[in-house]
N, C-alpha and C positions, 0 to 999 in steps of 0.2 A: 467369413466375409463374402465369399462368392454367393452363398445361399441367401444371405441378407440382401445383397445387391439385386439379385434376381427377383426376390420378393418385392422389393421397393419399386423396381421397374414394372413388374406385373400389376402392382396395386398403386400406381403413381398418383392417381387422383385421391385415393383414400389417404395416402401418406401426406400429400400437400395440404389437403383439407384438415386433417387431424392436427397438423402442426399449427396452422393458422387458427383453428378453433381453440387449441390449447393456449396459444399466445394471447388471444382475445379474452378467453375465460379467466385465465390467471390474472391478467391485468385488471379486469373488471372486479374480480373478487378482492384483489389487493387494494384497489381504490375504494371499495365499499367498506372494508374493515379497517382501513387506515394502516399507517406504518408507525411503529413505536420504537424509534431508534434510541439507544441508550449506550453510554460509554461506561463500562464496568472496569474500574481500576483496582478492584479488590485484589490484594496480594497477601494471601495467607502466609503467616510466619514473619512478615515484615513489621517493623516498629510502627509505621504509620497505620497499618491495619489493626494492630493491637490497640492503638488509640481509638480508632473507630469502634471496635468491639467493646472497649471499656466504657466509652460514652453512651453507646447504645444500651448497655446494661444498667448504668447508674445515672446518666445525665441526659435524658431524652431531648431536652431543649437545646443541647449543644451537639447532638449526634448527627443532625442533618447537614445539608450544605449551607454555606454562608455566602451571601451575595452582598454587594454594596450599592448604595445610591449616592452618587457624588454630585454636589452642586457648587457652582462657582459664580461669583458676581464680577462683572467688569469694573464697576464703580461701587464705592461704599464697602459695606461688610455684610456677612451673612446674618448679622443680628438685626438688620433693618427690618422694620415692620412689614414692608411689602414682600420681603423675602420669606419671613416667617409665616406670613399669611398664605403663601403659596406652598411652602414645604411641609408645614405641620399637618394640613389636611391631606396632603399626598401621603405622608407616612402613616397617618391614621387609616387611610383607604387601603394601603398596602398591607397593613397589619390584619385586616379582615379578609384578605384574599385566601383562596384555597391553598392548603399545605404550608401556610406561613404560621409559625408558632410565636413569633415575636419580632419586633423592630426596635432597635436601640437607636434613639435619637441623639444627636449631638447637643440638643438644647436642654437647658435645665440642670446641667451637671457642671459644677465649677471645675476648671482645669481639665476638661475632657480632651482626650487625645484626638478626638474626631474633628477638631477645628484647627486650621492652620494658624501659624504665628501671626500672619497678617490679617487673619480672620476674613479672608475673601473666599476660602474654600473650606468645605466641610463634607463629612460623609456619614450616612446612617448605615446600620448593619441589619440585614434581613436574615433571620434564622428559619430554615425550612424543617419540616418534620421528617424528611428522608434525604438520603444522598441523591444527587442529581440523576444518576442512572436509574433510580427507582421511581422517579417522578415522570408524569406525562411530558412529552416534548414541549407542549405549549404552556407549561406552568408559568413561565416567566412572561408570557405575552401580555397579560393584564397589567403587569408592572410597566412594561414598555409603552403600552397605550396611555396609561396614566401620566407617565413622564412626558410623552409627546404633547399631551394636553397642556401641561404646565409650561413647557418650552414655548408653545404657541401663545399662551395667554400672558406671559410675564417677560417682556423685553428686558435685555440686560442680564438675565439669569439663564445659565446653562446647566441642565441636569442630565445626567447619564447614569446608567446602571451597568455593573460588571459582575462577573462570576460565572460559574458553570451552568447554573439554571438559565441565566439570561442568554449565555452563548448558545445553549441548546435551543432556546426559543427563536433566536435570530437565524440560526442555521447558516448556510452559505451556499454559494453556487459556483459551478465550474465555468460559467460564462458560455461562450460559443464553442467550447472545446469539442463536444461530440459532433456538432455540425461541421466544424473545420476539419476534424479528423476524417469524417466520412467523405467530405468533398475531396480532400487530398488523396484518400485511398482510391476514389473513383478516377481521378486524373492519372494516377500511377498505373492503375489497372488498364485504363484506355491506352496508355503509352505502351504497356507491356503486350497486350493482346491485339490492339488495333480494332477492337469490336466492342460496341456498347453492350451487346448481350453477354459476351464473355466477361466483361467488367462488372456487369450487374449481378450475375449469379452469385459470386462470392459475397457481395454485400447483402443480397437478399437472404442467403443462407445464414450468414452471421447475424443478421438483423432478427430473423424469426427466433433463433436460439437465444439471443441476448435479451430480447423483450420478455420471453418466458422466464429466463433466469433472473432478471431484475424483479419481476413480479413475485417470484418465489422468495427472493431475498426479502422483499417487503413483508410477505406472509411469515417468513422466518423470524422477524423481529418480535412476533407474539409468542415465539417458542423459546428463544434464547436472546441474550444481550448482543446487540450489534451496534457498533459505533455509527454515527451519522455520516462518516466518510466511507462506510462499507459499499454503498451503491456506486459511488464514483469510482472506487478502486475496481469494483466488479465490472463496470462499463469499460474502463481503461483496459483491463486484462482480457475480458471477453471479446471486445471488439477487435483487439489486435490478433489474438490467437484464432478467433473465428474466421477472419478474413484470410489469415495465413493458411489454415487447414483447407478451406475451400479452394484457395488459389493453387495449392499443391495438387489437389485432385483434378481441377479443371485443366491445369497444364499437362498432367499425365494423360488425361482424356484426349486432348487435342493431338498430343504426340502419338498416341495409339491409333487414333482415327486416321492420321496422315499415313500411317503404315498399312492399316488393314481395310479402311474404308467402311467398316461395319459399325453402326451406331451402338447397338447393345453390347457387342463384344468389346468395344472401346471403353464403354462405361464400366463393365465388369473388370477389365484389365486394370483400369485406373483405380478402382476400389480395392482390387486384390493386391496392388502394390502400394500406391500412395495411401490408400485407405488404411492398410496395415501400419504404415509408417506413422500416420497421424494418431492411430490408437496408441502406439508406443510413446509418441511424443506427448500426447495428452495424459497418458498414465504418469509419465515422469513429472509433468506440471502438477498433477493432483498429489503425487507423493510429496513433492517439495512443499506444496501448500499445507497439506495435512501434517507435515513435520512441525508446523508452528504449535501444534498441541504439545510438543515436547518441552516448550518453554514454561508450561505450567501457569501462564498468565491469561486470565479470563479475557482481557481486552483483545488478545491475538486470536482467540477462538472465533469470535464473530467475523473478523476480517478473513480468516481462513475459510469459514463456511460460505460466506458470500462469494469469495473468489472461486472456490471449488464449484459452487452451483453454476456460475457463469461459464466456466470452462467445460463442465460436463454437458450443459445444454447446447453450447455451440458445437461441441464435438459430436453429440448425438444428432444434431441437425446436419452436420457435414456427412455423417455416415448414412443418413436415411433420406432426408429431404433433398439433398443435392443430387444423388443418383436419380431420384424421381423427376427433379427439374431438368436434369440433363436428358432424360428420355423424352421429355416434351419439347425442350428448346435446343437440344444438342446440335441439330443440323445447322442452326443459325450461328453456332460458335465455330464451325469448321469450314468457313468460306474464306480462306486466306487470299490475300492479294496475289497478283500474277507473279511477282518476284518471289514471294514466300513459297508459292506453289512450286515454282521451278526449283527452288532450293531443296524442298522436301522430296520432289521427284528424283533429283540427282543424288539424294542421300547425303547432302553436305551438312546436315544438322544431325549430330553435333561434330562430325569429324573435322570440319573446317571452320568451326565457330571461333569467335574471338575469345570465348571463355576457355576453350581447349588450348588455344595458343598461349593464353596467359598461364594456364596450369603448367604447360611444358616449359615456359620461361622460369617459373618458380622451381620446378623439378630439376632444371638444369643447374641451378645455383642453390641447393637446399641449405647448406650450412650458413652462408652469409645472410640469406633472407630469414632463416629461422632465428638467428641471433638478433637481427635488426628488429623483427616483429616482437621478440621478447623484450628488447630494450624499450620499445614504445609502450608496451603494456606496463612495464615496471615504472616508467616515468609517470604514467597516469595513476599508478597505485600509491606512489610515495606520499601524497597529502593525507591518505587514509590513516597513516601512522599517528597523526595528530588529531584524530577525530574525537570530538567531545559530545557525548550523548546527554541530552537534557530536553525536556518538553519546552517548546517555545511558549512565551507568555503572551498575554493579550495585547501587548504592544505590537505584535506581528499580525493581529487581526486586520481584516480589510478596513481601509480608511472609511470613515463615515459610520461605521457600526457603533452601537452603544458601548460595547465592551472596549473597543479601542479608544473611544473618547473618554470613557471612565478611567482607563489606564493612564492616559495622558494627564487628565485633571488631577488624579491622585499623585502622579509622579511630580508634577509641577508644584503642587501645593504642599506635599508632605515628604516626597522622596519616593524613588521607585519601589523600595521594599514594602511600602504600604499596600502594594498590589498582591503581595503573597505572604501574609502573616504566618508565623509558625505557631502551632498550638502545643503548649506545654502542659502536660497533665500529670498530677501527682495523686497517688492513692494514700489514704490515711486509715489506720486502724484504731487510733486514739484521738479524741477531740483535742488533747493537748498539743498535737502535732500542727494544728492550724496556726499556732503562733510562729511556726517556722516558715510559713508561706511568705512572710515579708522578707525574710533572709534569702529565700529562694528567688524571689522576684528581683532583689537587689543584685544577686550574683549574676542573673541572666542579663539585667540591664547594664552591668559593668563589663560584659563580654564584648571585646572588639567586634564591630560589625552589627551590633544591635542598636537600633535607633530609639526604640521605646518599648515598654512592656505595660500591658493593661493590669489593672488590679485583679487579684484572683477571684473567681466565681465558684461558689460551692454548689455541689449537687444537692438535691433534696435530702439524700441520705446522710450528707455530711462526710462521706467517705472519699469523695473525689473532688479535686479542685482543678480548674482550668484557667489558664491565662494565655494571652496572645503576645508573642514577641515579634516586633516589626524589624526586619533587617534594614540596613541602609543601602542594600544593593537589590537589583531587579531579580525576580524569581528565577529567570533563566541564567543569571550570571554565575560564573564559577565561584565568586566570593560567597554567594548564598549557599552553595553546596558545601564549601569549606566551613561556613558557620554552623550548618546543621551537624556536620561531622565533629566540630569542636565542642558543641554543646553536648552531644551524645557521648563523646569519649573523654572529655576533660572536665567540663563544668558540672554537669549533672551527676556524674558518679560520686561526687563529694557528698551528695545528699542521700546516698543509699542507706546509710545507717540511721539517718534522721527519720526517713519515711518507711523504712523497711524494704524498700525497693527503689531502684533508680527512676526518677521522673522521666516520662517519655516525651518525645518530640514527634508531633504528627501534623495534620492539616494537609491541604492540597499540595502545597509546594514541597513539603517533606515527602509526601506520597509520590510525587513525580520523581524526586531524587531516588527513592527506593525502587520505583518502577524501572528507572534507567539502570540501576545497579543489578537488579534481578535479571533483566534482559541481557546485560553485558556478560553476566556469569553463565547464563544458559545458552548463549550464542554458540560456543564451541560444541556443546552436546547436540544442538539442533543441526549445525552444519555437518558434523560427523554422521549423524543418523541419516540425513537426506543423501549425502554422498555415498554412503555404504549401500543403502537400499537401491539407489539409482544405478550404481555401478554393478550391483548383483544382477539387476534386470538387464542391463546392456550386455553383461557377460553371458547370460543365458541366450539372449536373442541373437547376438552377433558371433557367439562362439569364439571369442578372442580374449586373451589376457591383456592385450595392449589397448584395445579400444576403451574399456572402462576407465583405465588409468589416464589415458590421454584426454578423454572427455572430462573427467573430474578436474584435472589440473588446468585445462584450458578454460573450463567454465568458471573456476575459481579466479583465474586471471581476469576474465571479463567482469566478474562481480567486483573484484578488488579495484579494477580500473574505474568502474562506474562510481563506486563509493568515494574513491579518491577525487574524481572530478566534482562530485556533489559537495565534498568537504571544501574543496578549493573555492567553489562558487558561493555556497550558502553559509559556510562557517567563516572562511577566510576573506570572503568579499570580493573575489576576482570577478570583474565585469558586473558587480552587483548593481551599479548605477544604470548600466545599459539595460539590464534585465528587470529593473524595478524591484530589487530584493533588499531587505534589511538583513545584514549579517547576524548570525546567531548560531546556537548549537544545532546539531543534527537531531531530529526527532528520534527518541530511543527505539521506537518500533521499526524505523526505516530500514536499518541493516537486515533485520529478520525478514521483513516482508520483501525487500528487494532481493535478498538471497533466494527466497522461495520462488519468486516470479522469474528472476533472471536465470536461475539455474534451470528452471523449466523451459524458458524460451530458448536458452542456449541449446538445451537438449533437442528442441524442435529442429533447429538447423543441423545439429549433429546427426540426428536420426535420419533426416531427409537426405543429407549428403552421404553419410556412411552406408545407408541402406542401398543407395544407388551404386556406390563403389563396390559393395559386396555383391550386388547383382552381376556386375561386370566381372568381378573376381571369380564368382561361381561359374560363369560361362566360359571364361578364357584363361584363368589361372595366370594372368600376367599382372603383377602388382602395379607396375608403373602405368600401364595402359588403363587399368581399372581406375586409378586415381584421376588420370587425365580425362577419361570419359565421364567419370562421376561428376567432376567439376563442370565439364561441358554440358551435361544434361541438366544440372541443377543450378549452375551459376546465375543464370538470368532470373529464375524464379526466386531463388534465395535473396538476390539483391532487390528484387521487386518487393518481396515480403518484408525485408528489412526496412526498405524505404517507407512502406506503409506503416510499419510499427513505429518508426521514428516520428513520422508525421502525427500519428494518433497520440503518442505519448507527449510530444512537444506541445500539442494543442492544449494540454492541461496546464501549461504555463500561463494560459490566458485566463484562468480562473482567479478567484480572490482568496484562496486558502493556501497559506505558505506550505503546509505539510504536503498537500496534493501537488503543488509546484515542485517540491523536492522530489517526490516520488516519480512524477512524470519526467523530470529532467534526468534523474538517475537511470530510469529504464531506457530512455532514448539514447543516452551515452553508452549504456551496456550493449544495446542492439547494434549501434554503430561500430563499436569496437569489435564485437563478436563477428559481425558479418564482413567487415572490411579487413581487419587485421588478423583475426583468428581463422575464419573460413577461407579467405582468399590468399593468405600468405602462410601463416604458421602451420595450419593443418596439412596442406599439400606438401609443404617442405618436410615436415616430420614424417609423414607417411612415405615419402620418397626415401628418406634416410632409413626407415625401418624395413621397407620392401616387403617380401613375403613373410617376414617375422610377424607382421601385423596379424596374420590369420593363422599362425601356428598355435596348435593346442595339443597337449599330450593326449595320446590315444585313449588311455584309461579314463581320463577326465571327459574327453569328448563322448565316449560311450555312455557315460552316466548322466549326461545332460539331456533334458527333454528337447525334442526337435520342434522348433518354432520357426517356420520359414518366413522371415521378414521380406524376402524377395517375392513371395506370393505362391499360392498353390499351383497356379497355372504356368509358372516359370518353366520354360522349356517345352510346354505342351503346345500342341498346334492349334488347339481350339479353346476359346474362352467364353463362348456364348451359348453353346448348345448343351 
């Protein structure tokens, strides 16, 4: 770390220019080649995936995604000539669009399910030649353009389109989230440092790394599947950790300069101590994010890759471009006001600081405060016990979007279940089995919770038949999950002997249910893997049996509390009206991604605080004083970093996508609980109770561990610059 810092200082112009050039070049290249986001929900081994594979092999016309065009008239019926003269040309035009293999019109078929009972609402079905994740992002845009033209030219007729291809074409935005987050971060940094230069450097460092990272994410979409929410999550995570990492280093630089007055030496000391801490912190974030590969779910891979890229780039910028910038502008950061200068000269920071006094208060009452903080965390955690994982349906899409309007029109005209039909597929080895399809359809239609079932459609080979079953409940409703489970376990097994194998239930809604189930079952493995690897890393770095266990348990409390708060607000509807949220289930990927990010962010604060406590312990061998001084040195910067994180994450509540709101809210609560309850109360209380036991390690084990000095190579040395 020392050698790298010296090189960056000596070649500061080259380092700064190279980073700026890299950011510009990658952004230009990404803009030139475009971005191809796709959501891959393939789940090998699940029933929904077997349906996809079966249709791809035998029934190509039914193997791609299915979208709907819904139209509604305020007066009259959909049979009126003026309506038909607008809709039929529209459907003919859509049928000729790229990747469309067929459009099923509600006209011309007696008793068609696609027309409501009052004949004021109807829908057509669009069949594509591929799944949505394999189609270009803008595939649905011509459909939207054609619908917009009809809406303009035909008063009294409302037309909207819904489905995954349409949703992919519409995209979404996070509103002013990034700008608000950056502005809030700048204000907090100004209040913390009292200097525009000191506030600007963390933002500049995080910015250059994040711009490069997001450009690489865009290029990565041509290599692997990445959901269209990947860049927003990468921005959220990268902006937060990038500012934090730079903030930790700038704080340590100012502290070192106040002590020795030498610019280069202060930079090197800051990088040798805080630089090492952020490397460890960044490593734990990356480990947690890469742990998502243990889920075996392709959808999670893209989110992990995008997030890791943003973290690595902002970490790299903090370790290289920041020391280069400090060597250029550092003297402008170390001109404290008269009062601050007098405090530094008298050595009253941190010995007489408010943070040290607070730590001593906590350490004087460790048992009551440890128990009280645990009670607070458990209270936040309780709602998590009732968490229900399920993908939210299009009814939660931003108001005014085509998918949301189509959802409402279908729900009003037919019932909410028509927004998420179930695809039932039967395989046949004998033509005589086709006669049994009528009985199969009747059994499905007679199942409680089924509103309607379409007539069976045969594949060209005659060996596969498919029919759609419409639930009478919304796709995200628990009743729909219960219906899928009932069909699979009770109704369809009765036809195993008839067709030689049990008919399968697939489609997007059933796939979402399988997706939730797979992630729920893989979550314990994922958590265990991340906790064990991170604990092993902390064990080696801090040479303590206590610290890894303490870190794991407290981080799990932070995550549990954040998930509990998310369930209370987004699922149970607490304060939903104030926050503009429609209650619904929790996104199935949210606990996995939240655990990965929150565990990593909690480790950031853990590493920064404990590394400083260990520095003091190594110097003085007084456990109580080490904790008090560690809190005194880091309390202000951790609280500032947490405040920035909270503002950045809460700013994503201003966007229009429910899942991103959930994620931003959960992360903000996690950081709040971790910084306020865990780091300010629980951790100092527990470390006071443990005392020197915190750093006790059997000699034999100590001798076998590699030596990694988190406190820095120059600790105890008199010189850090020459």
